Residue, then its C-alpha position, 0 to 999 in steps of 0.5 A: m513492486q519488483i523492477l526488472r533490469c534488462t541488459i542490451i549488448k551493443g556493437a563490439g561488446e558494449i553493454v548498456s544496462k537500462k532500468p525500466r521506469g514504472g509507467f501509468l499502470a504501475i503508478a495507478g496500481v500503487i495508488l489503488s493499492l493505497g486506497f484499498n488498504l486505507l478503506g479495507s483496514a478502516l471497514i475491518g476496524m469498524y466491523i470488529g468494533s461493532l462486534l464488541d458493541r453487541n455486548s456493550p451498553t455504550r456504542i464506543y467500540t465502533p468509533i475506536g475500531l474505526i480510529f484503530g483501523l485507520v491508524v493501521g491503514f495509514h501505516r500500511a500506506w506509509i510502508i508501501v510509499r517508503n518502499m516504492m521511494n526506496e526502489r526508485k533511488 
């Protein structure tokens, strides 16, 4: 997420730099992104696990794929939140 900076020139050369704050839509976009990352990675992990389960006599790979997908999704969510917090400083 890129934050734009605008410079306003007031009066006799006085320069004021303002950093715009993220509004409701920016925050909603981040929250939706987190949800889609978690859901998407979990579904992809389950799908890959189910593909591996086709040739397996036990159905163990689907839950393993789900857990692996959730771990990847939470890791990606953590990276997004960490980057957002660093931008706000």
